[in-house]
N, CA, C and O atoms as a GROMACS GRO file, in nm:
protein
  240
    1MET      N    1   0.637   0.278   0.722
    1MET     CA    2   0.713   0.352   0.644
    1MET      C    3   0.604   0.471   0.581
    1MET      O    4   0.482   0.463   0.588
    2ASN      N    5   0.677   0.572   0.524
    2ASN     CA    6   0.590   0.678   0.469
    2ASN      C    7   0.562   0.647   0.315
    2ASN      O    8   0.614   0.552   0.257
    3LEU      N    9   0.487   0.726   0.263
    3LEU     CA   10   0.421   0.702   0.139
    3LEU      C   11   0.539   0.685   0.015
    3LEU      O   12   0.534   0.597  -0.071
    4ALA      N   13   0.641   0.786   0.024
    4ALA     CA   14   0.755   0.786  -0.049
    4ALA      C   15   0.844   0.657  -0.045
    4ALA      O   16   0.886   0.610  -0.151
    5MET      N   17   0.872   0.599   0.071
    5MET     CA   18   0.924   0.471   0.087
    5MET      C   19   0.856   0.367   0.042
    5MET      O   20   0.909   0.274  -0.019
    6LEU      N   21   0.708   0.379   0.075
    6LEU     CA   22   0.634   0.274   0.008
    6LEU      C   23   0.637   0.249  -0.144
    6LEU      O   24   0.648   0.138  -0.196
    7ALA      N   25   0.627   0.358  -0.202
    7ALA     CA   26   0.620   0.374  -0.361
    7ALA      C   27   0.769   0.306  -0.410
    7ALA      O   28   0.772   0.212  -0.490
    8ARG      N   29   0.874   0.358  -0.357
    8ARG     CA   30   1.016   0.283  -0.383
    8ARG      C   31   1.012   0.142  -0.367
    8ARG      O   32   1.064   0.067  -0.450
    9ARG      N   33   0.948   0.098  -0.257
    9ARG     CA   34   0.954  -0.043  -0.238
    9ARG      C   35   0.880  -0.133  -0.317
    9ARG      O   36   0.916  -0.248  -0.343
   10LEU      N   37   0.745  -0.060  -0.366
   10LEU     CA   38   0.665  -0.128  -0.460
   10LEU      C   39   0.674  -0.096  -0.620
   10LEU      O   40   0.588  -0.117  -0.706
   11ARG      N   41   0.806  -0.037  -0.634
   11ARG     CA   42   0.838  -0.001  -0.759
   11ARG      C   43   0.809  -0.106  -0.886
   11ARG      O   44   0.777  -0.069  -0.999
   12ARG      N   45   0.826  -0.237  -0.845
   12ARG     CA   46   0.804  -0.337  -0.946
   12ARG      C   47   0.644  -0.351  -0.987
   12ARG      O   48   0.610  -0.407  -1.091
   13PHE      N   49   0.560  -0.300  -0.905
   13PHE     CA   50   0.428  -0.305  -0.948
   13PHE      C   51   0.391  -0.189  -1.047
   13PHE      O   52   0.286  -0.188  -1.111
   14GLY      N   53   0.489  -0.089  -1.053
   14GLY     CA   54   0.465   0.018  -1.147
   14GLY      C   55   0.341   0.114  -1.110
   14GLY      O   56   0.269   0.169  -1.194
   15LEU      N   57   0.329   0.125  -0.989
   15LEU     CA   58   0.225   0.220  -0.935
   15LEU      C   59   0.277   0.337  -0.884
   15LEU      O   60   0.364   0.343  -0.796
   16PRO      N   61   0.213   0.448  -0.949
   16PRO     CA   62   0.269   0.586  -0.905
   16PRO      C   63   0.216   0.622  -0.761
   16PRO      O   64   0.109   0.583  -0.714
   17THR      N   65   0.309   0.704  -0.697
   17THR     CA   66   0.277   0.744  -0.568
   17THR      C   67   0.152   0.816  -0.552
   17THR      O   68   0.092   0.800  -0.446
   18ALA      N   69   0.098   0.901  -0.649
   18ALA     CA   70  -0.029   0.973  -0.641
   18ALA      C   71  -0.142   0.854  -0.628
   18ALA      O   72  -0.236   0.870  -0.550
   19TRP      N   73  -0.131   0.739  -0.705
   19TRP     CA   74  -0.223   0.630  -0.721
   19TRP      C   75  -0.234   0.565  -0.579
   19TRP      O   76  -0.344   0.536  -0.531
   20LEU      N   77  -0.121   0.545  -0.515
   20LEU     CA   78  -0.097   0.479  -0.390
   20LEU      C   79  -0.180   0.562  -0.275
   20LEU      O   80  -0.253   0.514  -0.189
   21LYS      N   81  -0.149   0.690  -0.296
   21LYS     CA   82  -0.204   0.776  -0.186
   21LYS      C   83  -0.356   0.784  -0.214
   21LYS      O   84  -0.431   0.788  -0.117
   22ALA      N   85  -0.408   0.788  -0.340
   22ALA     CA   86  -0.547   0.798  -0.356
   22ALA      C   87  -0.630   0.665  -0.309
   22ALA      O   88  -0.743   0.672  -0.262
   23GLU      N   89  -0.567   0.557  -0.326
   23GLU     CA   90  -0.611   0.438  -0.274
   23GLU      C   91  -0.621   0.418  -0.128
   23GLU      O   92  -0.718   0.362  -0.077
   24ALA      N   93  -0.516   0.467  -0.057
   24ALA     CA   94  -0.522   0.476   0.081
   24ALA      C   95  -0.616   0.565   0.136
   24ALA      O   96  -0.687   0.536   0.233
   25GLU      N   97  -0.618   0.681   0.071
   25GLU     CA   98  -0.721   0.787   0.135
   25GLU      C   99  -0.869   0.723   0.110
   25GLU      O  100  -0.961   0.751   0.187
   26ALA      N  101  -0.888   0.640   0.004
   26ALA     CA  102  -1.013   0.578  -0.017
   26ALA      C  103  -1.042   0.478   0.071
   26ALA      O  104  -1.159   0.440   0.079
   27GLY      N  105  -0.944   0.422   0.147
   27GLY     CA  106  -0.958   0.288   0.234
   27GLY      C  107  -0.922   0.167   0.152
   27GLY      O  108  -0.940   0.057   0.204
   28ARG      N  109  -0.881   0.173   0.047
   28ARG     CA  110  -0.863   0.045  -0.042
   28ARG      C  111  -0.731   0.001  -0.019
   28ARG      O  112  -0.703  -0.107  -0.072
   29LEU      N  113  -0.636   0.064   0.053
   29LEU     CA  114  -0.502   0.019   0.084
   29LEU      C  115  -0.479   0.042   0.238
   29LEU      O  116  -0.499   0.154   0.285
   30PRO      N  117  -0.443  -0.045   0.303
   30PRO     CA  118  -0.421  -0.023   0.455
   30PRO      C  119  -0.328   0.065   0.499
   30PRO      O  120  -0.213   0.047   0.459
   31CYS      N  121  -0.354   0.173   0.586
   31CYS     CA  122  -0.258   0.262   0.625
   31CYS      C  123  -0.312   0.313   0.767
   31CYS      O  124  -0.427   0.306   0.808
   32LEU      N  125  -0.200   0.367   0.833
   32LEU     CA  126  -0.226   0.437   0.968
   32LEU      C  127  -0.219   0.565   0.942
   32LEU      O  128  -0.131   0.607   0.867
   33ARG      N  129  -0.315   0.651   1.001
   33ARG     CA  130  -0.294   0.801   0.991
   33ARG      C  131  -0.227   0.837   1.107
   33ARG      O  132  -0.249   0.776   1.211
   34ALA      N  133  -0.137   0.945   1.101
   34ALA     CA  134  -0.050   1.003   1.212
   34ALA      C  135  -0.067   1.159   1.181
   34ALA      O  136   0.016   1.220   1.114
   35GLY      N  137  -0.180   1.218   1.235
   35GLY     CA  138  -0.191   1.356   1.170
   35GLY      C  139  -0.202   1.365   1.033
   35GLY      O  140  -0.285   1.293   0.978
   36GLN      N  141  -0.123   1.454   0.956
   36GLN     CA  142  -0.156   1.445   0.816
   36GLN      C  143  -0.077   1.341   0.743
   36GLN      O  144  -0.095   1.327   0.622
   37ARG      N  145   0.010   1.268   0.809
   37ARG     CA  146   0.097   1.161   0.743
   37ARG      C  147   0.018   1.032   0.754
   37ARG      O  148  -0.060   1.000   0.844
   38MET      N  149   0.058   0.962   0.638
   38MET     CA  150  -0.009   0.816   0.623
   38MET      C  151   0.094   0.733   0.645
   38MET      O  152   0.192   0.767   0.580
   39LEU      N  153   0.111   0.636   0.711
   39LEU     CA  154   0.215   0.551   0.746
   39LEU      C  155   0.172   0.402   0.704
   39LEU      O  156   0.059   0.364   0.734
   40PHE      N  157   0.258   0.320   0.639
   40PHE     CA  158   0.215   0.198   0.582
   40PHE      C  159   0.322   0.083   0.631
   40PHE      O  160   0.440   0.101   0.664
   41ASP      N  161   0.255  -0.028   0.626
   41ASP     CA  162   0.328  -0.161   0.658
   41ASP      C  163   0.324  -0.229   0.506
   41ASP      O  164   0.225  -0.280   0.454
   42SER      N  165   0.443  -0.218   0.457
   42SER     CA  166   0.463  -0.276   0.313
   42SER      C  167   0.419  -0.401   0.289
   42SER      O  168   0.372  -0.427   0.178
   43GLU      N  169   0.428  -0.494   0.383
   43GLU     CA  170   0.386  -0.629   0.372
   43GLU      C  171   0.230  -0.636   0.357
   43GLU      O  172   0.175  -0.707   0.273
   44ALA      N  173   0.167  -0.559   0.443
   44ALA     CA  174   0.008  -0.548   0.448
   44ALA      C  175  -0.024  -0.482   0.310
   44ALA      O  176  -0.115  -0.533   0.244
   45VAL      N  177   0.035  -0.386   0.267
   45VAL     CA  178  -0.008  -0.337   0.141
   45VAL      C  179   0.020  -0.430   0.023
   45VAL      O  180  -0.065  -0.449  -0.064
   46GLU      N  181   0.135  -0.485   0.022
   46GLU     CA  182   0.164  -0.593  -0.085
   46GLU      C  183   0.041  -0.703  -0.086
   46GLU      O  184  -0.016  -0.739  -0.189
   47ALA      N  185   0.012  -0.749   0.039
   47ALA     CA  186  -0.094  -0.853   0.044
   47ALA      C  187  -0.219  -0.803  -0.024
   47ALA      O  188  -0.282  -0.875  -0.101
   48ALA      N  189  -0.255  -0.677   0.006
   48ALA     CA  190  -0.381  -0.635  -0.020
   48ALA      C  191  -0.398  -0.603  -0.180
   48ALA      O  192  -0.508  -0.605  -0.236
   49LEU      N  193  -0.260  -0.570  -0.251
   49LEU     CA  194  -0.263  -0.552  -0.380
   49LEU      C  195  -0.272  -0.681  -0.439
   49LEU      O  196  -0.349  -0.699  -0.533
   50LEU      N  197  -0.196  -0.779  -0.389
   50LEU     CA  198  -0.215  -0.922  -0.457
   50LEU      C  199  -0.336  -0.970  -0.434
   50LEU      O  200  -0.379  -1.034  -0.530
   51ASN      N  201  -0.412  -0.963  -0.337
   51ASN     CA  202  -0.556  -0.995  -0.312
   51ASN      C  203  -0.640  -0.942  -0.423
   51ASN      O  204  -0.712  -1.018  -0.489
   52ARG      N  205  -0.631  -0.804  -0.448
   52ARG     CA  206  -0.700  -0.739  -0.545
   52ARG      C  207  -0.678  -0.790  -0.672
   52ARG      O  208  -0.769  -0.795  -0.755
   53ALA      N  209  -0.554  -0.832  -0.698
   53ALA     CA  210  -0.522  -0.891  -0.829
   53ALA      C  211  -0.583  -1.046  -0.844
   53ALA      O  212  -0.565  -1.111  -0.946
   54GLY      N  213  -0.647  -1.088  -0.747
   54GLY     CA  214  -0.694  -1.225  -0.741
   54GLY      C  215  -0.606  -1.334  -0.710
   54GLY      O  216  -0.635  -1.448  -0.745
   55LYS      N  217  -0.501  -1.308  -0.647
   55LYS     CA  218  -0.406  -1.417  -0.588
   55LYS      C  219  -0.423  -1.437  -0.450
   55LYS      O  220  -0.438  -1.336  -0.381
   56VAL      N  221  -0.422  -1.556  -0.392
   56VAL     CA  222  -0.477  -1.588  -0.273
   56VAL      C  223  -0.322  -1.549  -0.187
   56VAL      O  224  -0.212  -1.573  -0.236
   57VAL      N  225  -0.342  -1.492  -0.065
   57VAL     CA  226  -0.233  -1.453   0.014
   57VAL      C  227  -0.274  -1.526   0.142
   57VAL      O  228  -0.380  -1.502   0.200
   58ARG      N  229  -0.181  -1.619   0.183
   58ARG     CA  230  -0.202  -1.674   0.316
   58ARG      C  231  -0.092  -1.638   0.420
   58ARG      O  232   0.023  -1.614   0.383
   59GLY      N  233  -0.126  -1.634   0.535
   59GLY     CA  234  -0.036  -1.610   0.653
   59GLY      C  235   0.020  -1.749   0.687
   59GLY      O  236  -0.046  -1.853   0.679
   60ASP      N  237   0.164  -1.739   0.729
   60ASP     CA  238   0.204  -1.870   0.789
   60ASP      C  239   0.178  -1.896   0.916
   60ASP      O  240   0.211  -2.004   0.965
   0.00000   0.00000   0.00000
C-alpha cells in the first residue's frame, strides 16, 4: 500500500503522514522503494511500531 493508505490504516496510532514518511526515509520503518514511491506492508509497519513501543511481537 502507498503512504496515504498506510496513514489511514494506522490512524488509531495518531501518527501524521509526514512522520511516517520521515521514519521510512530514515530506515526506521520497513518499506519498499519503487522509483519515487514508497510501498508498505501495513502488518510489518505495525509490528515495527509495536516493537519500538516496547511490546513483543511474535509471528505465529
